[in-house]
C-alpha positions as CSV (number, residue, x, y, z in Angstrom):
1,M,14.8,-2.0,-23.1
2,S,16.9,-1.9,-20.0
3,S,16.7,-0.2,-16.8
4,G,20.4,-0.2,-16.1
5,H,19.4,-1.5,-12.4
6,A,20.0,-4.7,-10.8
7,C,17.3,-6.9,-9.2
8,R,16.4,-5.7,-5.8
9,L,16.1,-9.6,-4.6
10,C,18.6,-11.8,-6.3
11,R,20.9,-8.6,-7.5
12,A,20.9,-10.1,-11.2
13,A,21.6,-7.3,-13.7
14,P,20.4,-5.6,-15.7
15,L,16.5,-5.5,-15.5
16,R,15.2,-5.9,-18.9
17,A,11.9,-7.5,-19.0
18,V,9.0,-4.9,-18.7
19,F,5.9,-5.9,-16.5
20,L,4.1,-2.6,-17.1
21,D,5.1,0.8,-18.5
22,L,2.6,3.7,-17.0
23,G,4.6,6.4,-18.7
24,S,5.8,9.5,-16.3
25,S,3.9,10.2,-13.4
26,P,4.5,12.5,-10.3
27,L,5.1,11.2,-6.8
28,A,1.6,9.7,-5.9
29,N,1.4,11.2,-2.4
30,S,3.0,14.8,-3.0
31,Y,-0.2,16.8,-3.0
32,L,-0.2,20.4,-4.0
33,R,-1.2,23.7,-2.4
34,A,-2.6,26.3,-4.4
35,E,0.5,28.3,-4.2
36,D,2.3,25.1,-6.0
37,L,-0.1,25.4,-9.3
38,D,2.0,28.0,-11.2
39,K,5.3,26.0,-10.2
40,P,7.0,23.2,-12.3
41,E,6.0,19.7,-11.0
42,P,8.3,17.0,-11.4
43,F,7.2,13.7,-13.2
44,Y,9.4,10.3,-12.9
45,P,9.3,7.2,-15.0
46,L,6.8,4.7,-13.7
47,T,8.1,1.5,-15.5
48,V,7.7,-1.7,-13.6
49,Y,10.3,-4.6,-14.5
50,V,10.3,-8.6,-13.6
51,C,13.6,-9.9,-13.0
52,E,14.0,-12.7,-15.6
53,A,16.4,-14.7,-13.2
54,C,13.9,-14.7,-9.9
55,L,10.6,-13.2,-11.1
56,F,10.8,-10.5,-8.6
57,V,8.7,-7.6,-9.8
58,Q,9.8,-4.1,-9.0
59,L,10.1,-0.4,-9.7
60,P,13.6,1.0,-10.0
61,E,14.2,3.9,-7.3
62,A,13.3,6.9,-9.2
63,E,13.3,9.3,-6.0
64,R,15.0,8.5,-2.7
65,A,12.8,6.9,-0.1
66,S,13.9,9.8,2.3
67,T,12.4,12.4,-0.2
68,I,9.1,10.6,-0.5
69,F,8.7,9.8,3.3
70,G,10.8,12.0,5.2
71,G,9.1,15.5,4.6
72,E,5.2,16.4,5.1
73,Y,3.6,12.9,4.3
74,L,0.0,12.8,4.0
75,Y,-1.2,9.5,4.4
76,F,-2.7,9.0,7.7
77,S,-4.0,5.2,8.3
78,S,-6.8,6.2,10.8
79,Y,-9.3,7.8,8.3
80,S,-10.8,4.3,7.0
81,T,-13.3,2.8,9.8
82,S,-12.9,-0.6,8.0
83,W,-9.2,-0.5,8.2
84,L,-9.4,0.3,11.9
85,A,-11.9,-2.6,12.5
86,H,-9.3,-4.6,10.4
87,C,-6.5,-3.8,13.0
88,E,-8.2,-4.3,16.0
89,A,-9.2,-7.7,14.9
90,Y,-5.7,-8.6,14.4
91,V,-4.6,-7.2,17.8
92,D,-7.0,-9.6,19.3
93,M,-6.0,-12.5,17.2
94,M,-2.2,-12.0,18.2
95,I,-2.8,-11.6,21.8
96,G,-5.1,-14.9,21.7
97,R,-2.8,-16.9,19.6
98,F,0.7,-15.9,20.8
99,G,-0.1,-15.0,24.5
100,L,1.1,-11.4,24.2
101,G,0.8,-9.6,27.5
102,A,2.5,-6.8,29.9
103,S,5.7,-8.7,29.6
104,S,5.6,-8.6,25.8
105,K,7.0,-5.9,23.5
106,V,5.2,-5.2,20.3
107,V,7.1,-3.2,17.5
108,E,5.4,-1.8,14.4
109,L,7.5,-0.7,11.4
110,A,5.9,2.2,9.7
111,S,3.8,2.8,12.5
112,N,2.0,5.8,10.8
113,D,-0.2,7.4,13.4
114,G,-0.7,4.9,15.9
115,Y,-3.6,3.5,14.3
116,L,-2.8,0.0,15.3
117,L,-0.6,0.0,18.3
118,Q,-3.4,1.9,20.0
119,Y,-5.3,-1.1,20.5
120,F,-2.3,-3.2,21.9
121,K,-1.8,-0.1,24.3
122,K,-5.5,-0.5,25.4
123,R,-4.9,-4.4,26.1
124,G,-1.8,-3.6,28.3
125,V,0.7,-4.6,25.8
126,P,4.0,-2.4,25.7
127,V,4.6,-0.9,22.3
128,L,7.0,0.8,20.3
129,G,6.3,2.5,16.9
130,V,9.0,3.1,14.1
131,E,8.0,5.6,11.7
132,P,10.0,7.8,9.4
133,A,7.6,10.7,8.6
134,A,7.6,13.2,11.4
135,N,4.4,14.9,10.9
136,V,2.6,11.5,11.2
137,A,4.7,10.1,14.0
138,K,3.9,13.4,16.1
139,V,0.0,12.3,15.9
140,A,0.9,9.2,17.3
141,I,3.2,10.4,20.0
142,E,0.8,13.7,20.9
143,E,-2.5,12.2,20.1
144,R,-2.4,8.5,21.0
145,G,0.5,8.3,23.4
146,I,2.4,6.0,21.2
147,P,6.0,5.9,21.8
148,T,7.4,6.2,18.5
149,A,11.1,6.3,16.9
150,V,11.4,8.7,14.1
151,R,13.6,7.0,11.7
152,F,13.8,4.5,8.8
153,F,14.1,1.1,9.7
154,G,16.9,-1.1,8.6
155,V,19.9,-3.0,10.5
156,E,21.5,-0.1,12.1
157,T,18.3,1.1,13.6
158,A,17.4,-2.3,14.7
159,K,20.7,-2.5,16.6
160,A,20.2,0.8,18.1
161,L,16.7,-0.2,19.3
162,L,18.1,-3.5,20.5
163,A,20.7,-1.8,22.5
164,E,17.9,0.5,24.1
165,G,16.0,-2.7,25.5
166,H,13.4,-3.0,22.6
167,A,14.0,-6.5,21.8
168,A,10.6,-7.5,20.2
169,S,8.4,-10.5,21.2
170,C,6.2,-9.4,18.2
171,M,7.1,-7.2,15.3
172,T,4.6,-6.2,12.6
173,A,4.6,-4.3,9.3
174,N,1.5,-3.6,7.2
175,N,1.9,-2.4,3.8
176,V,5.6,-1.4,4.2
177,L,7.8,-4.0,2.8
178,A,6.7,-2.9,-0.7
179,H,7.8,0.6,0.1
180,V,11.3,-0.2,1.1
181,P,14.1,0.0,-1.7
182,D,16.6,-1.8,0.3
183,V,14.8,-5.1,1.3
184,H,17.8,-7.1,2.5
185,D,18.6,-4.4,4.9
186,F,14.8,-4.1,6.2
187,V,14.6,-7.8,6.5
188,G,18.1,-7.9,8.1
189,G,16.7,-5.6,10.8
190,V,13.8,-7.6,11.5
191,R,16.3,-10.5,12.1
192,V,18.2,-8.5,14.6
193,L,15.3,-6.9,16.7
194,L,12.9,-9.9,16.7
195,A,13.7,-11.8,20.0
196,P,14.2,-15.6,20.1
197,G,10.6,-17.4,19.8
198,G,9.3,-14.0,18.8
199,V,6.9,-13.8,15.5
200,F,7.0,-11.2,12.9
201,T,3.7,-10.5,10.8
202,V,3.9,-8.6,7.4
203,E,0.9,-7.8,5.3
204,F,1.2,-6.6,1.8
205,P,-1.1,-6.4,-1.5
206,H,-0.9,-9.7,-3.1
207,L,0.7,-9.8,-6.5
208,M,-1.3,-12.7,-7.7
209,R,-4.5,-10.3,-6.9
210,L,-2.8,-7.5,-8.7
211,I,-2.6,-9.6,-11.8
212,E,-5.7,-11.3,-11.7
213,D,-7.9,-8.1,-11.1
214,V,-5.8,-5.9,-13.1
215,Q,-4.8,-3.7,-10.0
216,F,-2.3,-1.6,-12.0
217,D,-3.4,1.3,-10.1
218,T,-1.7,0.2,-7.1
219,I,1.8,0.7,-9.1
220,Y,3.3,4.0,-7.9
221,H,6.8,5.4,-6.8
222,E,6.3,4.5,-3.3
223,H,5.9,0.6,-4.0
224,Y,9.3,-0.3,-5.1
225,S,8.3,-4.1,-4.9
226,Y,5.2,-6.3,-5.9
227,L,5.2,-9.2,-3.8
228,S,3.9,-12.9,-3.4
229,L,4.6,-15.7,-1.2
230,L,7.2,-17.5,-3.7
231,T,9.4,-14.3,-3.7
232,T,9.0,-13.3,-0.2
233,T,9.8,-16.8,1.1
234,R,13.1,-16.5,-0.7
235,L,13.9,-13.0,0.8
236,F,13.2,-14.2,4.4
237,A,15.1,-17.4,3.9
238,E,18.4,-15.3,3.0
239,H,18.4,-13.8,6.6
240,G,17.5,-16.7,8.5
241,L,13.7,-16.4,8.8
242,R,11.1,-18.7,7.9
243,V,7.4,-18.3,7.1
244,F,5.4,-20.5,9.0
245,D,2.0,-19.5,8.4
246,V,0.0,-17.3,5.7
247,E,-3.3,-15.8,5.8
248,E,-5.3,-14.5,2.6
249,L,-6.7,-11.0,3.5
250,A,-9.6,-9.0,1.6
251,T,-7.7,-5.6,2.6
252,H,-6.3,-3.5,-0.2
253,G,-7.9,-5.7,-3.0
254,G,-6.4,-8.8,-1.9
255,S,-3.5,-9.1,0.6
256,L,-1.3,-11.8,2.2
257,R,-0.4,-11.8,5.9
258,L,2.8,-13.9,6.6
259,F,3.7,-15.2,9.9
260,V,7.6,-15.2,10.4
261,C,9.9,-16.8,12.8
262,H,13.6,-17.3,13.4
263,D,14.5,-20.3,11.1
264,G,15.7,-22.5,14.2
265,D,12.3,-21.8,16.0
266,A,10.9,-25.4,16.5
267,S,7.9,-24.2,18.4
268,K,6.5,-22.7,15.1
269,P,5.9,-25.6,12.6
270,V,4.9,-24.7,8.9
271,T,1.2,-25.0,8.6
272,R,-0.3,-26.5,5.3
273,R,-1.7,-23.1,4.3
274,V,1.9,-22.0,3.2
275,A,2.1,-24.9,0.7
276,E,-1.6,-24.1,-0.3
277,V,-1.0,-20.7,-1.3
278,A,2.3,-21.3,-2.8
279,A,0.7,-24.0,-5.1
280,R,-2.1,-21.3,-6.3
281,E,0.7,-19.1,-7.1
282,K,2.2,-21.4,-9.2
283,G,-1.0,-22.5,-10.8
284,A,-1.6,-18.8,-11.6
285,G,1.6,-18.5,-13.4
286,L,3.6,-16.5,-10.9
287,G,6.6,-19.2,-11.7
288,E,6.5,-18.3,-15.5
289,L,7.9,-15.1,-17.2
290,A,5.3,-15.1,-19.8
291,T,2.3,-14.4,-17.0
292,Y,4.1,-11.1,-16.3
293,L,4.6,-9.9,-19.9
294,R,1.1,-10.4,-20.8
295,F,-0.2,-8.2,-18.1
296,R,0.3,-5.0,-19.9
297,D,-2.3,-5.5,-22.6
298,R,-5.0,-6.0,-20.0
299,A,-4.2,-2.7,-18.3
300,H,-4.5,-0.9,-21.5
301,G,-7.9,-2.1,-21.7
302,I,-8.8,-0.7,-18.5
303,K,-7.7,2.8,-19.3
304,W,-9.6,2.8,-22.7
305,D,-12.8,1.7,-21.1
306,L,-12.5,4.4,-18.2
307,L,-11.5,7.2,-20.9
308,Q,-14.4,6.4,-23.1
309,F,-17.0,6.4,-20.1
310,L,-15.7,9.6,-18.9
311,I,-15.7,11.4,-22.3
312,D,-19.2,10.0,-23.2
313,S,-20.5,11.3,-19.8
314,R,-19.2,14.9,-20.2
315,R,-20.7,14.8,-23.8
316,E,-24.1,14.2,-22.3
317,E,-23.5,17.2,-19.9
318,K,-22.9,15.0,-16.8
319,K,-21.2,16.2,-13.8
320,V,-18.4,13.8,-12.6
321,A,-16.7,13.9,-9.2
322,A,-14.6,11.2,-7.6
323,Y,-14.2,9.8,-4.0
324,G,-10.9,9.2,-2.3
325,A,-7.8,11.2,-2.8
326,A,-5.6,7.9,-2.7
327,A,-2.2,7.1,-4.1
328,K,-3.9,4.6,-6.7
329,G,-6.2,7.0,-7.9
330,N,-3.4,9.3,-8.7
331,T,-1.8,6.5,-10.8
332,L,-4.8,5.8,-12.7
333,L,-5.9,9.4,-13.3
334,N,-2.5,10.3,-14.5
335,Y,-2.1,7.1,-16.6
336,C,-5.4,7.9,-18.4
337,G,-4.6,11.7,-18.6
338,V,-7.8,12.8,-16.9
339,R,-8.1,16.3,-15.8
340,T,-10.7,18.6,-14.4
341,D,-12.3,18.6,-17.9
342,L,-13.5,15.0,-17.1
343,V,-13.6,14.9,-13.3
344,S,-14.4,18.3,-11.7
345,F,-13.1,17.6,-8.3
346,V,-12.3,14.9,-5.6
347,V,-13.4,14.3,-2.2
348,D,-11.6,12.6,0.8
349,K,-12.3,12.0,4.6
350,N,-8.6,13.0,5.4
351,P,-8.6,16.9,6.3
352,H,-4.9,16.8,5.7
353,K,-5.6,16.5,2.1
354,Q,-8.8,18.8,1.9
355,G,-7.7,22.0,0.3
356,H,-4.9,20.6,-1.8
357,F,-4.7,19.4,-5.4
358,L,-3.8,15.8,-6.5
359,P,-0.5,15.8,-8.0
360,G,-0.3,15.9,-11.9
361,T,-4.0,16.0,-12.7
362,R,-4.3,19.2,-10.4
363,I,-7.9,18.2,-9.5
364,P,-9.1,20.0,-6.2
365,I,-9.5,18.0,-3.2
366,H,-12.7,18.8,-0.8
367,A,-14.4,17.4,2.3
368,P,-17.1,14.7,1.4
369,E,-19.8,17.4,2.1
370,R,-19.1,18.7,-1.4
371,V,-20.8,16.2,-2.9
372,A,-24.3,16.9,-1.4
373,E,-23.5,20.5,-2.4
374,E,-22.7,19.8,-5.9
375,K,-24.8,16.9,-6.5
376,P,-22.8,15.2,-9.3
377,D,-24.5,12.7,-11.7
378,I,-21.6,10.1,-11.2
379,L,-19.0,9.8,-8.3
380,L,-16.0,7.6,-9.4
381,I,-14.8,5.7,-6.5
382,L,-11.0,6.0,-6.9
383,A,-10.4,4.3,-3.4
384,W,-12.0,0.9,-5.1
385,N,-10.8,-1.1,-2.1
386,L,-13.1,0.7,0.1
387,K,-16.0,0.5,-2.1
388,R,-18.8,-0.8,0.3
389,E,-17.6,1.6,3.2
390,I,-17.7,4.6,0.6
391,V,-21.2,3.6,-0.9
392,E,-22.6,3.1,2.5
393,Q,-21.3,6.6,3.8
394,M,-22.3,8.3,0.4
395,A,-25.8,6.5,0.2
396,H,-27.5,9.9,-0.2
397,V,-26.0,10.3,-3.8
398,R,-28.9,8.2,-5.1
399,S,-31.5,10.5,-3.6
400,W,-30.7,12.9,-6.8
401,G,-30.2,9.8,-8.9
402,G,-26.2,9.9,-8.8
403,K,-24.4,6.8,-9.6
404,F,-21.4,5.1,-8.1
405,V,-18.7,3.8,-10.7
406,V,-15.5,1.7,-10.0
407,P,-13.1,1.5,-12.4
408,I,-11.0,-1.5,-11.5
409,P,-10.9,-4.5,-12.0
410,R,-13.3,-3.5,-14.6
411,L,-15.4,-0.5,-15.1
412,E,-18.9,-1.0,-13.0
413,I,-21.8,1.0,-12.2
414,V,-22.6,-0.1,-8.8
415,P,-26.2,-1.6,-8.3
């Protein structure tokens, strides 16, 4: 099997080695309105490859990023309290560690609704957001007063922002590098806009954790790349940038936060944590092609276990609902072929998603209050990375004997 595409990192072609084939799926954040239900819905191949030359895991660009992110985008970062706490702690750490203040400039790439920059602004640090989704950027500008450039980021955007006086003493990009089809243009833009002596931080779900915990539902068309320290170090080095520190985070099922500077910046020596994480990746087999080729069988097992559980529950006449109209849930449900005969409805705190239907499965999305009205026997937590937050928020489910179930990394009834 060959994708006909060249590697996004090393440009070797064609990509042949399959990491995981999830069949065909709609765009994970393309939620449907009621009037869309009698219309055709496009599905796209969801086959992830690993480059045999450099071991970069990637999804060919089935749809242009401008189509996915440039229209009405319904992912808003501010609806998770635990994520906001994570961002506020990050701001405190960066101000303390790097002395950011009124004379600094913080630029966030894919700044969404201003969820993070609001905390820098409150601390008196000048900020600029860069966000391609106009409807999301509008919230940042109008509701939080965050100046935001509504455009995709790359070398040309970086040059334009630099000319406008936005050289960044700090740049940050949370969970966006994986969303970029042209990683070289994106990282090249970072090099242009990052001021001498500046620091760039980037967070992304860690490929090692994806493999270890079988987090295949984090694969969807928005995620063009699946990243490790080993591959991103190579990517930054190609653009004169150096990873000088790394943190392992609990967010999104296990993430990395890299600290990056210009290669010639002697003020930022490489910490021992970089070598330690790289060694753990190699110990987990991320330097061997065979590790990636074994992954598909483990994903199949999760699919079978979930389907068996849902089918058994429905045969026992139990009502099943789900929590989290998240992209990862859409991948899981579509891969498993789940429809409303197995999961009656899904709830989500994001009011922009309520009243819509999940792509592909067409399961209706309601506000969380619907759970108390319907009293399902089982609440399937699709946003499993927020399991603790959701169980606390929905603790009343237990009052009628309802149970919480998490599908990944293994089917679990929450104690």
